[in-house]
C-alpha positions as CSV (number, residue, x, y, z in Angstrom):
1,M,-120.1,-68.8,-48.7
2,R,-118.7,-65.4,-49.6
3,E,-118.6,-64.6,-53.3
4,M,-116.4,-61.9,-54.8
5,P,-115.0,-61.8,-58.3
6,G,-111.3,-62.4,-58.5
7,R,-108.6,-63.4,-61.0
8,L,-105.2,-65.0,-61.2
9,V,-102.4,-62.5,-61.9
10,P,-99.0,-63.7,-63.0
11,V,-96.0,-62.5,-60.9
12,N,-92.4,-63.6,-61.2
13,G,-93.3,-66.9,-62.8
14,R,-96.0,-67.6,-60.3
15,H,-99.7,-66.7,-60.0
16,V,-101.5,-64.9,-57.2
17,Y,-105.3,-64.7,-56.7
18,V,-106.5,-61.1,-56.5
19,E,-109.9,-59.6,-55.6
20,E,-110.6,-56.0,-56.4
21,S,-113.6,-54.2,-54.9
22,G,-114.7,-50.7,-54.0
23,Q,-114.8,-47.5,-56.1
24,G,-113.1,-44.2,-56.3
25,Q,-109.8,-42.7,-57.4
26,D,-107.8,-43.8,-54.4
27,R,-106.2,-47.2,-54.1
28,V,-105.5,-49.5,-51.1
29,V,-103.6,-52.7,-51.1
30,F,-103.8,-55.3,-48.3
31,E,-101.1,-57.8,-47.2
32,A,-102.2,-60.6,-44.8
33,G,-100.3,-62.2,-42.0
34,A,-99.0,-65.7,-41.8
35,G,-101.6,-68.4,-42.2
36,C,-104.0,-65.9,-43.7
37,G,-105.0,-64.6,-47.1
38,R,-107.3,-62.1,-48.7
39,T,-110.3,-63.2,-46.6
40,S,-108.7,-61.9,-43.4
41,W,-109.5,-58.3,-44.5
42,D,-113.2,-59.0,-45.1
43,P,-114.4,-57.1,-42.0
44,V,-112.6,-53.9,-43.2
45,L,-113.3,-53.9,-47.0
46,P,-117.1,-53.0,-46.8
47,L,-116.2,-50.0,-44.7
48,L,-114.0,-48.6,-47.4
49,A,-116.0,-49.7,-50.5
50,D,-117.4,-46.2,-51.2
51,R,-114.0,-44.5,-50.5
52,A,-111.4,-46.4,-52.6
53,R,-110.5,-49.2,-54.9
54,L,-109.4,-52.1,-52.8
55,V,-106.9,-54.9,-53.6
56,A,-106.7,-58.0,-51.5
57,Y,-104.9,-61.2,-52.5
58,D,-103.5,-64.6,-51.5
59,R,-99.8,-65.0,-51.5
60,A,-98.4,-67.6,-54.0
61,G,-99.0,-71.1,-52.6
62,R,-102.0,-70.0,-50.4
63,A,-105.7,-70.5,-50.8
64,L,-106.8,-69.7,-54.4
65,S,-103.4,-68.7,-55.7
66,G,-101.3,-71.1,-57.8
67,R,-99.2,-73.7,-56.0
68,T,-95.4,-73.1,-55.8
69,T,-92.7,-75.7,-56.6
70,Q,-90.6,-74.6,-53.7
71,P,-91.0,-72.5,-50.5
72,L,-90.7,-68.8,-50.9
73,S,-88.6,-66.4,-48.8
74,V,-89.9,-63.2,-47.4
75,D,-87.9,-61.4,-50.1
76,D,-89.7,-63.5,-52.7
77,M,-93.1,-62.6,-51.2
78,A,-92.1,-58.9,-51.3
79,A,-91.1,-59.2,-54.9
80,D,-94.4,-60.8,-55.7
81,L,-96.2,-57.9,-53.9
82,V,-94.3,-55.4,-55.9
83,A,-95.0,-57.2,-59.2
84,L,-98.7,-57.5,-58.3
85,I,-98.9,-53.8,-57.6
86,G,-97.2,-53.0,-60.9
87,A,-99.8,-55.2,-62.7
88,V,-103.1,-54.0,-61.1
89,V,-102.6,-50.7,-59.3
90,P,-102.1,-47.5,-61.3
91,G,-100.7,-44.4,-59.5
92,D,-100.1,-44.1,-55.8
93,F,-101.8,-46.1,-53.0
94,V,-101.9,-46.9,-49.3
95,L,-100.4,-50.3,-48.3
96,V,-101.9,-52.1,-45.3
97,A,-100.1,-55.1,-43.7
98,H,-100.9,-57.3,-40.7
99,S,-98.4,-59.3,-38.6
100,M,-95.9,-61.2,-40.8
101,G,-97.2,-59.2,-43.7
102,G,-95.3,-56.3,-42.1
103,L,-92.0,-57.8,-43.0
104,V,-93.2,-58.4,-46.6
105,A,-94.6,-54.8,-46.9
106,R,-91.5,-53.2,-45.4
107,R,-89.2,-55.0,-47.8
108,A,-91.5,-54.2,-50.7
109,A,-91.6,-50.5,-49.7
110,E,-87.9,-50.2,-50.6
111,R,-88.9,-50.7,-54.2
112,L,-92.2,-48.9,-54.3
113,G,-90.7,-45.4,-53.7
114,P,-93.0,-42.4,-54.2
115,R,-95.9,-44.5,-55.3
116,L,-96.4,-45.4,-51.6
117,R,-98.8,-42.8,-50.3
118,G,-99.1,-44.2,-46.8
119,L,-98.4,-47.4,-44.8
120,L,-100.5,-48.9,-42.1
121,L,-98.8,-51.6,-40.1
122,V,-101.3,-53.6,-38.0
123,D,-99.7,-55.3,-35.0
124,V,-96.5,-56.2,-37.0
125,L,-93.5,-57.6,-35.2
126,P,-90.3,-55.6,-35.7
127,E,-87.2,-57.7,-36.1
128,T,-85.6,-55.9,-33.1
129,S,-88.2,-57.6,-30.8
130,P,-86.7,-60.0,-28.2
131,V,-89.4,-62.4,-29.2
132,Y,-87.3,-63.1,-32.2
133,D,-84.3,-64.0,-30.1
134,T,-85.7,-67.5,-29.7
135,W,-87.8,-67.6,-32.9
136,D,-86.0,-70.7,-34.3
137,R,-87.0,-72.7,-31.3
138,T,-90.5,-71.2,-31.3
139,T,-90.9,-72.1,-35.0
140,R,-89.8,-75.7,-34.5
141,K,-92.3,-76.1,-31.7
142,I,-95.1,-74.6,-33.8
143,D,-94.1,-76.6,-36.8
144,R,-94.2,-79.9,-34.9
145,M,-97.7,-79.0,-33.7
146,L,-98.9,-78.1,-37.2
147,A,-97.4,-81.2,-38.7
148,V,-99.7,-83.2,-36.4
149,T,-102.8,-81.2,-37.2
150,Q,-102.1,-80.9,-41.0
151,P,-103.5,-84.3,-42.0
152,L,-106.3,-84.0,-39.5
153,T,-107.7,-80.9,-41.2
154,R,-109.1,-83.2,-43.9
155,F,-111.9,-83.8,-41.4
156,R,-114.2,-80.8,-41.2
157,P,-115.2,-81.2,-37.5
158,L,-111.5,-81.2,-36.6
159,A,-110.8,-78.3,-38.9
160,R,-113.6,-76.4,-37.1
161,L,-112.0,-77.3,-33.8
162,F,-108.6,-76.1,-34.8
163,S,-110.0,-72.8,-36.1
164,G,-112.3,-72.0,-33.2
165,N,-110.5,-68.6,-32.5
166,V,-111.1,-67.5,-36.0
167,R,-114.7,-68.6,-36.1
168,R,-115.5,-66.3,-33.2
169,L,-114.0,-63.2,-34.9
170,F,-115.0,-63.3,-38.5
171,P,-118.4,-63.2,-40.3
172,A,-119.9,-66.6,-40.9
173,D,-119.4,-66.5,-44.7
174,T,-115.7,-65.4,-44.3
175,Y,-115.1,-68.2,-41.8
176,Q,-116.5,-70.8,-44.2
177,A,-114.1,-69.6,-46.9
178,M,-111.2,-69.7,-44.5
179,L,-112.2,-73.2,-43.4
180,A,-112.3,-74.3,-47.0
181,E,-109.1,-72.6,-48.1
182,D,-106.8,-72.1,-45.1
183,F,-107.7,-74.8,-42.6
184,T,-106.8,-77.7,-44.9
185,P,-103.8,-79.9,-45.4
186,A,-102.5,-77.6,-48.2
187,G,-103.3,-74.4,-46.2
188,T,-101.6,-75.8,-43.1
189,L,-98.5,-76.8,-45.1
190,Q,-98.3,-73.3,-46.5
191,T,-98.6,-71.8,-43.0
192,R,-95.7,-74.0,-41.9
193,R,-93.6,-72.7,-44.9
194,E,-94.5,-69.1,-44.1
195,L,-93.4,-69.5,-40.5
196,R,-90.1,-71.0,-41.6
197,A,-89.7,-68.1,-44.0
198,V,-90.0,-65.6,-41.2
199,A,-87.4,-67.6,-39.1
200,A,-85.0,-67.4,-42.0
201,A,-85.7,-63.7,-42.7
202,V,-85.1,-62.4,-39.1
203,P,-81.3,-62.7,-39.1
204,R,-81.2,-60.9,-42.5
205,F,-83.6,-58.2,-41.4
206,R,-81.4,-57.7,-38.3
207,A,-78.3,-57.5,-40.4
208,R,-79.8,-55.2,-43.0
209,P,-83.1,-53.7,-41.9
210,P,-85.4,-52.4,-44.7
211,Q,-85.0,-48.8,-45.6
212,L,-87.3,-46.6,-43.6
213,P,-90.5,-45.7,-45.6
214,G,-90.6,-42.0,-46.3
215,C,-94.4,-41.9,-46.5
216,P,-96.7,-41.3,-43.6
217,T,-96.9,-44.5,-41.5
218,I,-99.2,-45.6,-38.7
219,V,-98.1,-48.5,-36.5
220,L,-101.0,-50.1,-34.5
221,S,-100.3,-52.3,-31.5
222,A,-102.7,-54.8,-30.1
223,A,-103.0,-54.0,-26.4
224,H,-104.9,-57.2,-25.3
225,A,-102.5,-60.0,-24.7
226,A,-103.3,-63.7,-24.6
227,R,-103.3,-65.1,-21.0
228,G,-99.8,-65.7,-19.8
229,R,-98.2,-63.5,-22.5
230,E,-98.7,-60.1,-20.9
231,R,-95.0,-59.5,-20.5
232,Q,-94.2,-60.6,-24.0
233,N,-96.9,-58.4,-25.4
234,A,-95.7,-55.4,-23.5
235,A,-92.2,-56.0,-25.0
236,V,-93.6,-56.2,-28.5
237,R,-95.6,-53.0,-28.0
238,E,-92.5,-51.2,-26.8
239,H,-90.5,-52.3,-29.9
240,Q,-93.4,-51.3,-32.2
241,R,-93.3,-47.9,-30.5
242,R,-89.6,-47.6,-31.0
243,Y,-89.9,-48.5,-34.6
244,A,-92.5,-45.9,-35.2
245,G,-90.2,-43.4,-33.5
246,T,-87.5,-44.0,-36.1
247,L,-89.7,-43.1,-39.0
248,P,-89.5,-39.7,-40.8
249,D,-93.3,-39.5,-40.6
250,G,-94.6,-42.1,-38.2
251,R,-97.2,-42.5,-35.5
252,H,-97.7,-45.3,-32.9
253,E,-101.1,-46.2,-31.4
254,E,-102.2,-48.9,-29.0
255,V,-105.5,-50.5,-29.8
256,A,-108.0,-52.3,-27.5
257,S,-107.8,-55.5,-29.4
258,G,-106.1,-58.9,-29.7
259,H,-103.7,-59.7,-32.5
260,L,-106.4,-59.8,-35.3
261,V,-107.1,-56.1,-35.1
262,Q,-108.8,-56.0,-38.5
263,A,-111.5,-58.5,-37.1
264,E,-111.9,-57.0,-33.6
265,Q,-111.6,-53.3,-34.6
266,P,-112.4,-53.0,-38.3
267,H,-113.9,-49.5,-38.0
268,L,-110.7,-48.3,-36.4
269,V,-108.5,-49.9,-39.1
270,A,-110.7,-48.4,-41.8
271,D,-110.5,-45.0,-40.2
272,R,-106.7,-45.0,-40.1
273,I,-106.6,-46.0,-43.7
274,C,-108.9,-43.0,-44.6
275,R,-106.6,-40.8,-42.6
276,L,-103.6,-41.9,-44.6
277,L,-105.6,-41.4,-47.8
278,R,-106.4,-37.8,-46.7
279,R,-102.8,-37.4,-45.4
280,D,-104.5,-36.3,-42.2
281,F,-103.2,-38.0,-39.0
């Protein structure tokens, strides 16, 4: 099992579990996607350990963070991220976000201002994407499936079965931590809550998109689509490209990877973070 020192940090009346690693004057903060926590960045962190201080955490309600009394909205998660940064990150920093974490990071960026040195969005889904046109229906379908699997994850062999795609991508010790923390009844329930939070957030994001970040921003698109989703993936990449094109200082790049780019292409992700730290891209 992976072992890394961490601590609970109070944010907005809740607690989030934070791991800090690496060394140097520069700072990098990581925001995970839905169903994931700090461990999803494990393939990237060692590649940056000699370059910067690294902050990875579990959102409230997930993994080693404190339980929540009610589901959190994306705006709540963004407020927690801002509070966490205020508590543990001095000075400016680069923010890295994956998938659903892009919504959280973009909303948080409105309040981070000049402290935000750079933003790396890893296969995030802009609210303009047509995928979101039917997201309520998609969420209900996924929720029904997760409701069935949720109690079954108490049984380790079944949890391993449900997490087979993750097992193939992450180091063995990271996978064991994910199995113990995320592929559990509590972890599955939190994933369901996060997916519902996204469904509720999309109309608000479409009505009032987050302010465009003024810092240098790199948008990475996963070019490898799951079988049968080639057309959907192409549409997502196009909207990612369009979003990058609206930014004052943005760049779009397609990556030879599936959705978990940080696991399939960790060296590329680490390189783009370093470019943002150097302001050289």
